[in-house]
Every structure is written in C-alpha cells, then in structure tokens.
C-alpha positions in Angstrom: 42.6 188.3 32.5 42.3 184.6 33.1 42.8 182.1 30.2 43.2 178.4 29.6 46.6 177.6 31.1 46.1 173.8 30.5 43.7 172.2 28.0 42.9 168.5 27.8 41.4 167.6 24.4 39.6 164.3 23.9 41.8 162.5 26.4 41.6 158.8 26.5 43.4 156.3 28.7 43.2 152.5 28.5 44.8 149.6 30.2 44.4 146.7 27.9 40.6 146.4 27.4 39.8 148.6 30.5 39.0 152.2 29.8 40.0 154.5 32.6 39.4 157.9 30.9 37.2 158.5 27.9 36.7 161.6 25.7 37.8 164.0 28.5 37.8 167.7 27.6 38.7 170.3 30.2 40.2 173.8 30.2 42.1 174.8 33.4 42.4 178.6 33.8 45.7 180.2 34.9 45.9 180.9 38.6 42.7 179.0 39.5 42.1 176.4 42.1 40.4 173.4 40.4 39.1 170.5 42.4 38.5 167.1 40.7 35.9 164.9 42.4 34.2 161.6 41.8 33.8 158.0 43.1 36.7 155.6 43.4 37.7 154.4 40.0 36.2 157.3 38.1 39.6 158.3 36.6 40.4 161.4 38.5 43.8 160.3 39.8 44.6 158.8 36.3 43.9 162.2 34.8 46.2 163.9 37.3 49.0 161.4 36.6 48.7 162.0 32.8 49.0 165.8 33.5 52.2 165.1 35.5 53.6 162.9 32.8 53.5 159.8 35.0 51.1 158.1 32.7 51.1 158.2 28.9 47.9 159.2 27.2 46.3 156.6 24.9 44.7 159.3 22.8 44.0 163.0 22.7 46.2 166.0 23.5 47.4 167.9 26.5 48.2 171.5 25.9 50.0 174.0 28.1 49.8 177.6 26.9 48.7 176.2 23.6 51.8 174.0 23.3 51.5 170.2 22.9 53.2 168.5 25.9 52.1 164.9 25.5 55.7 163.7 25.1 57.5 166.0 27.5 59.2 164.3 30.5 58.1 164.9 34.1 60.9 167.4 34.7 60.2 169.3 31.5 56.5 169.7 32.4 57.4 171.2 35.8 54.1 170.2 37.4 55.2 168.9 40.8 52.7 166.7 42.7 51.9 166.5 46.4 51.0 162.9 47.0 48.5 161.3 49.3 51.3 159.4 51.0 53.4 162.7 50.8 56.4 160.5 49.5 58.9 162.3 51.7 62.4 160.9 52.1 62.7 159.4 55.6 66.5 159.4 55.5 66.7 163.1 54.8 66.2 166.1 57.1 63.4 168.6 56.5 65.9 171.0 54.9 67.2 168.4 52.5 63.7 167.1 51.6 62.7 170.7 50.6 66.0 171.2 48.8 65.7 168.0 46.7 63.9 169.5 43.7 66.3 172.4 43.5 69.3 170.1 43.5 67.7 168.1 40.6 67.4 171.4 38.7 71.0 172.3 39.3 70.3 175.4 41.4 73.5 176.7 43.1 74.2 176.1 46.8 73.7 179.7 48.0 70.4 180.1 46.1 69.2 176.7 47.4 69.9 177.8 50.9 68.1 181.1 50.6 65.0 179.6 48.8 64.7 176.7 51.2 64.9 178.9 54.3 62.3 181.3 52.8 59.8 178.5 52.2 60.4 176.9 55.6 59.6 180.3 57.1 56.5 180.8 55.0 55.1 177.5 56.2 56.1 177.8 59.8 58.8 175.2 59.6 62.0 177.3 60.2 62.5 175.6 63.6 62.4 172.1 62.1 65.0 172.4 59.3 67.4 169.8 60.8 64.8 167.4 62.1 64.1 164.0 60.6 60.7 163.4 59.0 59.9 160.8 61.7 60.1 163.6 64.3 57.3 165.6 62.7 53.5 165.6 63.2 51.1 164.8 60.3 50.5 168.5 59.7 54.2 169.4 59.7 54.9 166.6 57.2 52.2 168.0 55.0 53.9 171.4 55.1 57.2 169.8 54.2 55.6 168.2 51.1 54.1 171.5 50.1 57.4 173.4 50.6 59.3 170.8 48.6 57.0 171.4 45.6 56.6 175.2 46.0 60.3 175.9 46.4 60.9 175.2 42.7 58.4 178.0 41.9 56.1 176.1 39.6 53.2 177.7 37.8 51.1 174.5 38.3 50.8 172.3 41.4 49.1 168.9 41.3 47.7 167.5 44.6 46.4 164.0 44.9 44.2 163.7 48.1 46.9 165.4 50.2 44.7 165.8 53.3 43.1 162.4 53.5 45.4 161.1 56.2 44.9 164.0 58.5 42.3 164.2 61.3 39.3 166.4 60.8 40.5 169.4 62.8 43.9 169.5 61.1 42.4 168.9 57.7 40.2 172.1 58.1 43.3 174.0 59.2 45.3 172.9 56.2 42.4 173.7 53.8 42.7 177.3 54.9 46.5 177.2 54.5 46.3 175.8 51.0 43.7 178.3 49.8 45.8 181.2 51.3 48.9 180.0 49.6 47.2 179.5 46.2 45.7 183.0 46.3 49.0 184.7 47.4 51.1 182.9 44.9 48.7 182.9 42.0 49.7 179.3 41.2 47.3 177.0 39.3 46.2 174.2 41.7 44.7 171.0 40.3 43.4 169.1 43.4 42.0 165.6 43.5 39.8 164.8 46.5 36.9 162.6 47.7 35.9 165.2 50.2 33.0 167.5 49.3 33.9 170.0 52.0 37.5 170.3 50.7 36.4 170.9 47.1 33.6 173.3 47.8 35.4 175.4 50.4 38.7 175.8 48.4 38.0 175.5 44.7 37.2 178.2 42.1 36.1 175.3 39.8 34.8 171.9 40.7 34.9 169.0 38.2 32.7 166.0 38.8 33.9 162.8 37.1 32.1 159.5 36.6 33.3 156.4 34.7 36.2 158.2 33.1 34.1 161.2 31.9 33.3 164.6 33.1 29.7 164.9 34.3 29.8 168.6 35.2 32.3 171.4 35.7 31.6 174.8 37.1 31.7 177.0 40.2 30.9 175.3 43.5 27.7 177.4 43.7 26.5 176.5 40.3 27.1 172.8 40.8 25.4 172.8 44.2 22.4 174.8 43.1 22.1 173.4 39.5 23.4 169.8 39.2 23.5 168.9 35.5 22.7 165.2 35.8 21.0 162.9 38.3 24.5 161.4 39.0 25.9 164.7 40.2 22.8 165.3 42.4 23.2 161.8 44.0 27.0 162.1 44.3 26.8 165.4 46.1 24.0 164.1 48.4 21.5 166.3 50.2 19.0 166.3 47.4 15.8 164.4 46.7 15.2 163.1 43.2 11.7 162.6 41.8 11.2 160.7 38.5 8.5 162.5 36.6 6.9 163.1 33.2 5.8 166.5 31.9 2.0 166.8 31.5 0.0 169.7 30.2 -3.3 170.4 32.0 -6.5 171.6 30.3 -5.6 175.1 31.6 -2.4 175.0 29.6 -0.2 174.8 32.7 2.6 172.3 32.6 3.1 170.1 35.7 5.4 167.2 36.6 3.7 163.9 37.3 5.2 160.7 38.7 4.7 157.8 41.2 4.8 160.3 44.1 2.1 162.7 42.7 1.8 165.8 40.7 4.1 168.7 41.3 4.4 172.3 40.1 7.7 173.9 39.2 8.3 177.5 38.1 11.9 177.0 36.9 12.8 178.3 33.4 13.3 174.7 32.2 9.5 174.2 32.3 9.0 176.3 29.2 11.1 173.9 27.1 9.4 170.7 28.2 7.3 168.6 25.8 4.2 166.6 26.8 5.3 163.2 28.2 9.0 164.2 28.4 10.9 162.2 31.1 12.7 164.5 33.7 14.2 164.4 37.1 12.9 166.9 39.7 15.7 167.8 42.1 14.8 169.4 45.5 17.6 170.3 47.9 17.3 169.1 51.5 17.3 172.7 52.9 14.3 173.6 50.7 12.0 170.9 52.0 9.7 171.4 55.0 8.1 168.8 57.1 4.7 169.0 58.8 2.5 166.5 60.7 -0.5 167.2 58.4 -1.0 167.9 54.7 -2.7 170.9 53.1 -0.1 173.6 53.7 1.7 173.8 50.3 1.3 173.4 46.6 3.9 170.5 46.4 3.3 167.8 49.0 4.1 164.1 49.4 3.4 161.8 52.3 6.5 159.9 53.5 7.6 157.7 56.4 10.5 158.7 58.7 13.2 156.0 58.3 16.2 157.7 60.0 17.8 160.7 61.6 21.3 162.0 61.4 22.4 164.6 63.9 25.1 167.1 62.8 25.6 169.7 65.5 22.8 172.2 65.3 21.3 170.5 62.2 19.4 167.2 61.7 19.2 165.3 58.4 15.9 163.6 58.4 15.6 160.5 56.1 12.1 159.9 54.6 10.7 157.3 52.2 7.5 157.7 50.1 5.1 154.8 49.4 6.6 154.6 45.9 10.0 154.1 47.4 11.5 157.5 46.7 14.2 158.6 49.3 13.8 162.1 50.6 16.3 164.0 52.6 15.3 167.0 54.8 17.7 169.3 56.6 16.2 170.8 59.8 17.4 172.9 62.7 17.5 170.9 66.0 14.8 173.1 67.5 12.5 172.5 64.5 13.0 168.8 64.8 12.2 168.8 68.5 9.0 170.9 67.8 7.8 168.2 65.4 7.9 165.5 68.0 8.3 162.7 65.5 10.2 159.4 65.5 11.2 156.7 63.1 8.1 155.1 61.6 6.0 158.3 61.8 4.2 159.4 58.6 4.7 163.1 57.8 4.2 165.4 54.9 7.2 166.8 53.0 6.6 170.0 51.0 8.4 172.6 49.0 7.6 175.7 46.9 7.4 175.5 43.1 10.3 177.8 42.7 12.6 175.5 44.7 12.6 172.6 42.3 15.4 172.1 39.7 14.7 170.1 36.5 17.1 167.8 34.8 16.1 166.5 31.3 16.3 162.8 30.6 
C-alpha cells in the first residue's frame, strides 16, 4: 500500500526580501512518479534543491518516512539528482563517472565493479565503459547521468529538467526509458519540467506551481479534465475561459451569463452556485465545434478566426469573440478543410452543456 514517503509542511524559502516558495504543502507517495510544473521563477527547482539539501529551508519541515530531515546533509539524505546540465565529469571515463557515488560511500572495489557493470548493461552502455564523456551522444550522456545516480540504489531520485537539451525524437525515447526504469525499480521520482508532454505522459501525480505556491496537485487526467483554477487552465493551454456570473431564470434554471452571452452548464458545480456569483467557465478545445452558421447548439458564440496552427493530423483554430475572449478549437484536418474558412472569417463556436467545467471565483 502506498503512503507518504516524503512530506513537505508549510515550506517557505526566501532570499532577502524575495519569496521563492511560500506555504508549500505536499505529500509524495512511495514509489510514485511525481512531476512538478510551472512557469519560470515559480519555485519548482528551488523546491527540488531544498529536498536534495542543496538549499536550506527558511521555514517549515521536510519529513521522510515521518522523520524530520531539514538539517541532514546531502549525503545523509541519499536523494541523488540528475541535473539539466547532467554535471558529468569530463575528465573521467563512463565507468568512473558511474562509479563516483559508490566511491564516496566507501563501497569496496569488487562490489563497485559488479554494480557499475550491471547498470551500464541495464542502460545499454556496456560497450562504452572506457570512453570519455566527450565521445558520447546526448542520449548516451543522459544514460550515464542516470546510471551514476541509480547505481547507489536510492529510494528517491530527483530530476531537474533532464531532457531539456535533447532533440524531440530522443526526448520521447528517453521518456519511455525513464518511465520503464521507475516502474521496474519502484523508486520515487520527483521530476521538474517545463514540458506538458513529459509530465502528462510519465507522471502518476502532476503538481502545478505558481509564484511559490501549489495551484493544483493530482493525477494527469484529473488536472486535464478538471483544472482547479483559471491559472492552471491557462498554463496547460488548450482551453477557453469565459468570465461569467450565475443568474437564475424565472423557470428556476441557473445559467451562466457574461460578455459573450448566456450559457447552460449541467456540471455538478451548478447546484452550489448563488445568484450573481462570479465564476470561470472552462471548455476544452476538443469539446468545441465550429460551424459557418448559428442555431445548431444550446451554447453558441460568434467569433472571428484569428489564426491556425497545424499539428500533423490536427489543427488548432484560434478564435476571438467581439468581447475579446480567446477561444481555441481543436479540429481534424479533414474537418478544417470541409469548413473552408480563413483568417478573418466569422464563425460560430458551440459546445454541449455537459462539456463545460466551472471554477468558482
């Protein structure tokens, strides 16, 4: 049964008057892959460095298996980190790079040799043991950095944007490799990334940070389908956000009314709304349809086409309403061609009442 392997309680980090992390609370379950996301400067890497012991906390507690570890040294914490820069030793061979952590722990020569060769084999590097780091490709260097951390058999591995320097094809390949290793080894991975695709394809839990705080934490599916705040919806992209107020009709039905019109929503949140309450209506891009004429759906809004983004078989259509609301619609290429529209054309965007998600406030 999974449980909190690491707990962060009311963590705060300041640099003089600047606050990097504020009132951060998070439980990281044992054996899970946790991805931390957020814009630059949100505090995600600072949080990772505090976990590793590279930064002192200004306030709050870090617990591991219920034990307070704030003042433990880097070596005592045993949470190795795979760096964005990889931080490999250029003057050492692949074998000696991987062996480094074992040497620092005082592991005997015979055991070092066995464990290093084992990990080189697991990561497909057995033929590169005596090569210099400058003789390796980017993907091979990435594997050396992983082997150097994993050879010490940690229960927690910290990763700070480790794939950011790789090309797209190699990055996807390494994502599969990382997830496979994590599942096979049962190690807790805490992974900082800017990439939505990396986080959502690999992680069991995704944490979205903003201005030093956690905006939302949950499964990739939950965060994608039910963003908790307008910031999360905007950060993830691919959703349209309508500012509305709740209004009760004479019939007793509650609707959402805003600058773009009146909309129906059948989500469970509707039952808890008060007259005049300000909300954000979130509609995902793949739930919105586009037609040349109005009158086909309960929720409709006229909008002008302002741009197109082709992504293989899909097209992201950018629209803007008269009130200035940005709408994103995701269409199949063939559907886009059938519409026969271009930038500047006015169209009708529509969606079903059950496809809206309400965020209070």
